[in-house]
C-alpha positions as CSV (number, residue, x, y, z in Angstrom):
1,M,-29.7,-45.7,-62.7
2,N,-26.7,-43.5,-62.2
3,P,-26.8,-41.5,-58.9
4,E,-24.4,-38.8,-60.0
5,P,-26.7,-36.9,-62.0
6,K,-29.0,-36.9,-58.7
7,K,-26.2,-36.0,-56.6
8,Y,-24.8,-33.5,-58.8
9,L,-28.6,-31.7,-58.9
10,R,-28.8,-31.5,-55.4
11,Q,-25.1,-29.7,-54.9
12,E,-26.3,-26.9,-57.8
13,T,-29.6,-26.7,-55.8
14,L,-27.9,-26.1,-52.6
15,V,-25.2,-23.6,-54.1
16,F,-28.0,-21.6,-55.6
17,I,-29.9,-21.6,-52.6
18,W,-27.0,-20.4,-50.5
19,E,-26.1,-17.7,-53.1
20,T,-29.5,-16.4,-52.9
21,I,-29.4,-16.4,-49.1
22,K,-26.3,-14.4,-49.4
23,V,-27.8,-11.9,-51.8
24,V,-30.5,-11.2,-49.8
25,I,-28.5,-10.9,-46.5
26,I,-26.2,-8.5,-48.3
27,S,-29.1,-6.3,-49.8
28,L,-31.0,-6.2,-46.4
29,A,-27.3,-5.3,-44.6
30,I,-27.4,-2.4,-46.8
31,I,-31.5,-1.2,-47.4
32,I,-32.3,-1.5,-43.6
33,P,-29.8,1.3,-42.1
34,I,-30.5,3.4,-45.4
35,R,-34.5,2.8,-44.9
36,Y,-34.0,3.4,-40.8
37,F,-31.5,6.1,-40.7
38,I,-30.9,8.2,-43.7
39,V,-33.7,8.0,-46.0
40,Q,-37.6,7.3,-44.8
41,P,-40.7,7.4,-47.1
42,F,-44.1,8.7,-46.0
43,F,-47.6,9.0,-47.3
44,V,-49.3,12.5,-46.6
45,K,-52.8,12.3,-45.1
46,G,-54.7,15.0,-44.9
47,A,-55.3,18.7,-46.3
48,S,-53.0,20.5,-44.0
49,M,-50.2,21.1,-46.4
50,E,-52.5,21.8,-49.8
51,A,-51.5,23.2,-52.4
52,T,-48.0,22.1,-51.8
53,F,-48.6,18.3,-50.8
54,D,-51.8,16.8,-51.5
55,D,-53.4,13.7,-49.5
56,G,-51.9,10.6,-51.0
57,D,-48.5,12.2,-52.3
58,Y,-45.6,9.7,-51.7
59,I,-43.0,11.6,-50.1
60,L,-39.5,10.8,-48.9
61,I,-37.7,12.7,-45.9
62,D,-34.0,12.9,-45.4
63,E,-33.2,12.1,-41.7
64,I,-29.5,12.8,-41.4
65,S,-29.0,16.2,-42.4
66,Y,-30.6,17.6,-39.2
67,R,-27.7,15.8,-37.2
68,F,-25.3,18.4,-39.1
69,K,-27.2,21.4,-39.2
70,Q,-30.6,23.0,-38.0
71,P,-34.0,23.1,-39.6
72,Q,-34.3,26.5,-41.2
73,R,-37.5,28.8,-42.0
74,G,-39.5,27.0,-44.9
75,D,-38.2,23.7,-44.4
76,I,-40.9,21.0,-44.7
77,V,-40.3,18.7,-41.5
78,I,-41.8,15.5,-40.4
79,F,-42.2,15.3,-36.9
80,R,-43.8,13.5,-33.9
81,Y,-47.3,15.1,-33.1
82,P,-46.5,16.7,-29.4
83,E,-49.8,15.1,-28.3
84,D,-49.4,11.8,-29.6
85,R,-45.9,10.8,-30.4
86,S,-47.3,7.6,-32.1
87,Q,-48.5,10.1,-35.1
88,F,-46.4,11.9,-37.5
89,F,-47.1,15.1,-38.8
90,I,-45.9,17.3,-41.8
91,K,-45.5,21.1,-41.5
92,R,-43.5,24.1,-42.6
93,V,-40.9,25.7,-40.2
94,I,-42.3,29.3,-39.5
95,G,-40.3,30.3,-36.2
96,L,-36.9,29.2,-35.0
97,P,-35.4,28.9,-31.5
98,E,-35.3,31.8,-29.6
99,E,-37.6,33.9,-31.9
100,T,-40.6,35.3,-31.1
101,V,-43.5,34.6,-33.4
102,E,-46.5,36.7,-33.5
103,I,-50.0,36.3,-35.3
104,K,-52.0,39.4,-35.9
105,N,-54.3,40.7,-38.7
106,D,-54.2,37.4,-40.5
107,Q,-50.1,37.7,-40.7
108,V,-47.2,36.0,-39.2
109,I,-44.9,38.3,-37.6
110,I,-41.2,37.3,-36.6
111,H,-39.4,39.1,-33.9
112,N,-35.4,38.2,-33.5
113,K,-32.0,39.8,-33.3
114,Q,-31.9,41.1,-36.5
115,H,-35.8,42.1,-36.7
116,P,-36.3,43.1,-33.0
117,E,-39.1,45.2,-34.1
118,G,-40.7,42.4,-36.5
119,F,-40.9,41.6,-39.9
120,V,-44.0,40.1,-41.7
121,L,-43.3,36.9,-43.5
122,N,-43.6,36.7,-47.0
123,E,-45.3,33.4,-47.4
124,P,-45.6,33.2,-51.4
125,Y,-46.8,29.2,-51.0
126,L,-50.3,30.1,-49.6
127,A,-52.8,30.2,-51.6
128,P,-55.0,33.5,-52.2
129,D,-57.6,32.7,-49.8
130,Q,-55.2,31.3,-47.2
131,Y,-54.9,33.7,-44.3
132,T,-53.5,33.0,-41.0
133,A,-56.2,33.2,-38.5
134,G,-55.1,33.9,-34.4
135,D,-54.3,36.5,-32.4
136,F,-51.2,35.9,-30.0
137,R,-47.8,35.9,-29.5
138,V,-45.3,33.4,-28.4
139,K,-41.6,33.1,-27.6
140,L,-39.8,30.3,-28.3
141,D,-37.0,28.2,-26.3
142,P,-33.9,27.3,-27.6
143,Q,-34.9,23.8,-28.7
144,E,-38.3,25.2,-30.1
145,Y,-39.6,25.4,-33.6
146,F,-43.0,26.9,-34.3
147,V,-44.7,25.1,-37.5
148,L,-47.8,25.8,-39.3
149,G,-49.6,24.0,-42.6
150,D,-49.7,25.6,-45.8
151,N,-53.4,25.1,-45.6
152,R,-54.1,27.5,-42.9
153,L,-57.8,26.9,-42.7
154,Q,-57.3,23.5,-42.5
155,S,-54.4,22.7,-40.1
156,S,-53.9,21.6,-36.8
157,D,-50.4,23.0,-36.0
158,S,-48.2,25.4,-33.6
159,R,-51.1,27.9,-33.1
160,R,-53.1,25.1,-31.2
161,W,-50.7,22.7,-29.5
162,G,-47.6,24.9,-29.5
163,P,-43.9,24.6,-30.7
164,V,-42.2,21.5,-31.5
165,N,-39.2,20.2,-29.4
166,S,-36.2,19.7,-31.9
167,S,-36.2,16.1,-30.5
168,S,-39.6,15.6,-32.0
169,I,-38.1,16.5,-35.7
170,T,-37.9,13.2,-37.6
171,G,-36.3,14.9,-40.6
172,R,-36.9,17.3,-43.8
173,V,-39.0,16.6,-46.9
174,F,-36.5,16.4,-49.6
175,F,-38.3,14.5,-52.8
176,R,-42.3,13.6,-53.9
177,A,-42.4,10.4,-55.7
178,W,-46.0,10.2,-56.3
179,P,-47.7,11.6,-58.2
180,I,-45.7,11.5,-61.2
181,N,-46.8,15.0,-62.5
182,K,-45.1,16.4,-59.4
183,F,-42.2,14.0,-59.1
184,G,-39.3,16.2,-57.8
185,E,-38.2,18.2,-54.8
186,P,-40.6,20.5,-53.4
187,P,-40.2,24.3,-54.1
188,K,-37.6,26.5,-52.3
189,V,-38.7,29.2,-50.6
190,N,-36.8,32.2,-50.2
191,Y,-37.9,34.6,-47.6
192,Q,-35.5,37.2,-48.4
């Protein structure tokens, strides 16, 4: 029996294994930084953002844009829960740094430099049966955001545990990948 075919087969196998290892290493070198520093997937858990997001929706968050700009009113963000930083929450940004947020008569009123007397926040994403319970006023510090769930009657949010510090915000929801019938960007909000 000729030993050459076995030697050739062994060399081909080693070349195949080495090429496979290189592809895996290169793939991981590309995927891991994207996954951990740019885009991160999350599953929505709970009813606090209904009807915008439902329990079980699969969303993608942009982790990089807030390194260059600040969160805006209306952005839907993922952040570390202030009372247990191992948990992530999803909410909508309502109040911006150094604004005063007032909740009165089931409405959200924003006081800022442009509107020192305050203006009632028009929230078209709320279902007709939703209202914002509470009666209080809070002044936000320079690094704080006031966040609320879109399902106000089922949401644990800044009304209960206070503002969210900017250092706790992981990123902005920019895409829904599941369910297929809601595939795409979340609806934009214009408060003007």
